[in-house]
VOBABA-223424 format. One line per 3 residues: number of its first residue (from 1); their letters; for each residue x, y, z of N, C-alpha, C. Coordinates in steps of 0.001 Angstrom, whole numbers. Layout:
NUM	A	X/Y/Z/X/Y/Z/X/Y/Z  ... $
REM end
This chain:
1	MTL	998/-888/933/108/169/326/631/806/241  272/1967/-1189/1384/3895/-816/586/4488/-322  856/5235/376/129/6498/1188/396/7439/766 $
4	PDD	-527/8151/1056/-876/9870/-89/896/10496/456  1014/10879/1566/2530/11367/1488/2807/11365/2667  4446/10968/3701/4671/10752/4925/4307/10650/5782 $
7	TDV	3394/9374/6417/2116/9476/7408/2882/9701/8618  2477/9757/9803/2777/8985/11666/1936/7941/11515  2390/6392/11266/1251/5121/11238/717/4719/12560 $
10	RLI	714/4334/13346/897/4222/15019/194/3210/14764  -1079/2381/14166/-2187/1498/14463/-2205/814/12890  -2261/-712/13047/-2319/-1457/11539/-3368/-2719/11849 $
13	CVL	-4138/-2946/11603/-5265/-3407/12078/-5979/-4477/11008  -5495/-6117/10677/-6083/-6897/9945/-7987/-7044/10518  -9018/-7554/9696/-9558/-8333/10527/-9480/-9568/9382 $
16	NGY	-8651/-10711/10021/-8060/-12176/9417/-9534/-13326/8733  -9507/-13413/8014/-10370/-14464/7685/-10699/-14379/6819  -11834/-14906/6095/-12884/-14649/4728/-14404/-14112/5968 $
19	AKG	-13916/-13282/6147/-14958/-12095/7360/-17318/-12165/6552  -17534/-13277/6272/-18757/-13457/5696/-19694/-15168/6524  -19600/-14186/7679/-20893/-15160/7935/-20193/-16398/8529 $
22	ADY	-20378/-17969/8703/-20110/-18803/9277/-19472/-19531/8788  -19013/-19075/7318/-18436/-19643/6136/-16649/-19158/6067  -16206/-18176/7388/-14677/-18383/7699/-13876/-19865/7941 $
25	EMN	-15464/-20559/8591/-14218/-22208/8739/-13827/-22777/7586  -14838/-22362/6486/-14202/-22958/5714/-13357/-22762/4912  -12479/-21183/5118/-11234/-21149/4528/-10248/-21391/5970 $
28	ASV	-9270/-21211/4538/-7891/-20565/5941/-7655/-19432/6405  -7217/-19094/7101/-6401/-17797/7705/-5307/-17255/7877  -4802/-16180/7845/-3539/-15867/8423/-3289/-15837/9736 $
31	QVV	-1756/-16598/10184/-1190/-16985/11231/-237/-16257/11433  347/-15954/10699/2223/-14591/10951/1998/-13916/9271  1818/-12784/9607/2329/-11782/8163/3415/-10798/8959 $
34	TVA	4498/-10693/7872/5673/-9844/7929/4999/-8374/7766  4970/-6990/8254/4485/-6024/7748/5843/-5112/7827  5928/-4628/6409/7127/-4202/6044/6863/-2497/5860 $
37	TDR	7374/-1453/7028/7276/53/6625/8296/751/6086  8429/1762/5555/9904/2690/5809/11114/2301/6986  10171/1577/7627/10918/1915/9277/11758/650/9699 $
40	GHR	11081/-453/8674/11069/-1645/8794/10479/-3034/8928  11126/-4023/9212/9779/-5038/9044/9217/-5823/10632  8838/-6268/10522/8312/-7203/11733/7531/-8363/11531 $
43	DAT	7926/-9566/12255/6334/-10463/12147/5332/-10480/13008  4256/-10107/12907/3675/-10020/13458/2118/-11677/13356  1678/-12326/14871/1642/-13079/15693/332/-13448/15223 $
46	LPP	-1155/-13950/14459/-2028/-13454/14869/-2925/-14640/15688  -3462/-14851/16508/-4415/-15538/17284/-5227/-16946/15718  -4995/-17951/16497/-5866/-18497/15655/-7231/-17847/15166 $
49	LDA	-8368/-18481/14473/-9306/-17825/14147/-10728/-18915/14744  -11124/-18373/14996/-12489/-19308/16265/-13989/-17687/15824  -14905/-18104/16416/-16406/-18061/17100/-15700/-16806/17145 $
52	ANA	-14802/-16513/18241/-14557/-15841/19447/-14156/-14636/18913  -13109/-14595/17833/-12573/-13843/17251/-12420/-13335/15393  -13530/-13776/15069/-14099/-14186/13587/-13995/-12849/12848 $
55	FTY	-15091/-11860/13768/-15525/-10697/13283/-14920/-9664/13388  -13401/-9752/14376/-12588/-8382/15499/-11671/-8295/14492  -11128/-7103/14556/-10074/-6691/14343/-8543/-7119/15147 $
58	QPL	-7919/-7406/14069/-6976/-7942/15322/-5240/-5954/14551  -4483/-6663/15986/-2810/-5610/15897/-2257/-6120/15317  -1348/-5154/14950/-344/-6168/13360/1383/-5652/14434 $
61	AFA	2093/-6264/15041/2657/-5828/14937/4112/-5262/14504  4114/-4237/14460/5174/-3558/13122/6020/-2105/14158  6736/-1526/12765/7553/-934/13223/7149/917/13606 $
64	PGT	6774/1147/14427/5573/2557/14018/6433/3979/13577  5906/5308/12784/6172/6229/12490/6071/6398/11607  6508/6734/11167/6493/8279/9695/6839/6985/8645 $
67	TRT	5943/6191/7622/6441/5923/6111/5631/6092/5100  5970/5825/3841/4866/6281/2364/4699/5138/2364  5085/3580/2681/4394/2650/2339/4309/1215/3282 $
70	ITL	3515/428/3171/3446/-669/4047/3064/-1843/2883  3978/-3011/3477/4009/-4169/2415/3826/-5371/3458  2325/-5916/2942/2150/-7197/3516/2307/-8521/3390 $
73	TVL	3078/-9524/3603/3292/-10842/3024/2935/-11580/4359  2302/-12625/3504/1853/-14362/4379/3166/-14703/4721  2921/-15541/5827/4302/-16533/5790/3139/-17419/6159 $
76	VVD	2526/-18016/6612/2018/-18406/7248/642/-18377/7938  40/-19960/7458/-1440/-19961/7188/-1528/-20863/8467  -2999/-21136/8642/-3752/-22083/9849/-5135/-22584/8803 $
79	PPA	-4643/-23847/8300/-5750/-24482/7470/-6910/-24028/7878  -7904/-24271/6947/-9666/-23989/7340/-9896/-25437/8767  -10422/-25013/9225/-11330/-25518/10858/-12151/-27076/9823 $
82	HPD	-12997/-26414/8869/-14450/-27224/8057/-13916/-27270/6812  -12803/-27536/5642/-13068/-27417/4593/-14639/-27587/3420  -14241/-27172/2750/-15661/-27439/1852/-15221/-27714/834 $
85	PAE	-14817/-29673/59/-14254/-30247/-1100/-14806/-29242/-2261  -16262/-28796/-2471/-16974/-28364/-3052/-16622/-27056/-3881  -16084/-26529/-2965/-15764/-25339/-2406/-14322/-25104/-3734 $
88	GPV	-13432/-26111/-3960/-12225/-26036/-4523/-10841/-25404/-4206  -10353/-25617/-4109/-8675/-24908/-3649/-9210/-23798/-1885  -8371/-24019/-1041/-8537/-22889/-217/-7968/-21871/-111 $
91	SAT	-8308/-20754/582/-7381/-19675/548/-7011/-18907/1686  -6473/-18661/1563/-6073/-17799/2816/-6513/-16595/2704  -6927/-15873/3701/-7298/-14065/3761/-6807/-13545/4651 $
94	MSE	-7034/-12217/4109/-7558/-10827/5378/-8620/-9650/4845  -9603/-9923/5385/-10749/-9298/4956/-10723/-7500/4354  -10520/-7457/5611/-9685/-5832/5559/-8323/-5534/6327 $
97	VEV	-8255/-4359/5966/-7154/-3423/6770/-6883/-2358/7456  -7187/-2162/8679/-7097/-499/9059/-5509/-28/8756  -6318/1643/8684/-4100/2318/9369/-4647/2829/10072 $
100	WTS	-4510/3191/11138/-4599/4393/12088/-3778/5507/12406  -3506/6790/11840/-2171/8091/12013/-2344/8034/13781  -1024/8983/13379/-1170/9871/14921/-1782/10809/15357 $
103	SGG	-2521/11089/14152/-3528/12396/14285/-5405/11494/14573  -4513/10354/15589/-6377/9538/14816/-6880/8902/14313  -6828/9672/13563/-7496/9215/11877/-7298/8261/11475 $
106	QLP	-8383/7940/10740/-8251/6223/9951/-7533/5855/8852  -6875/6014/7825/-7200/6336/6351/-8033/5244/5531  -9167/6119/5580/-10595/4680/4887/-10210/4310/3349 $
109	FLS	-9276/4710/3086/-9066/4326/1840/-8655/2721/1710  -7893/2892/2959/-7027/941/2604/-7971/359/3204  -9418/600/3940/-9956/-400/4678/-10762/-1248/3876 $
112	GW	-11074/-2933/3639/-11392/-3359/2438/-11155/-3026/1381  -9692/-3124/1161/-8827/-3437/215/-8842/-4680/-434 $
REM end
């Protein structure tokens, strides 16, 4: 993701998995993702996806501060709890990404990419 200007990013959250009702169990979810910014990169581990957190934003570990770019690279996925063979190959996904700045504002164009 390319930000419009150098932006002081303080929080990056993801909605892990396929956030469409109970179907999240038929898809894989992200377990470990690398978050790279102009300030460096860090690996973020997400909790296993279950009914308690399937529709909850999860914060990512990253190097906070001024950046112009954010790159998310999936390293490890959790297989689906109940795959549906009729659905074809299983995919891991992050349904939404939110980026929050030091001014307290959300960069709305990044949500739901």
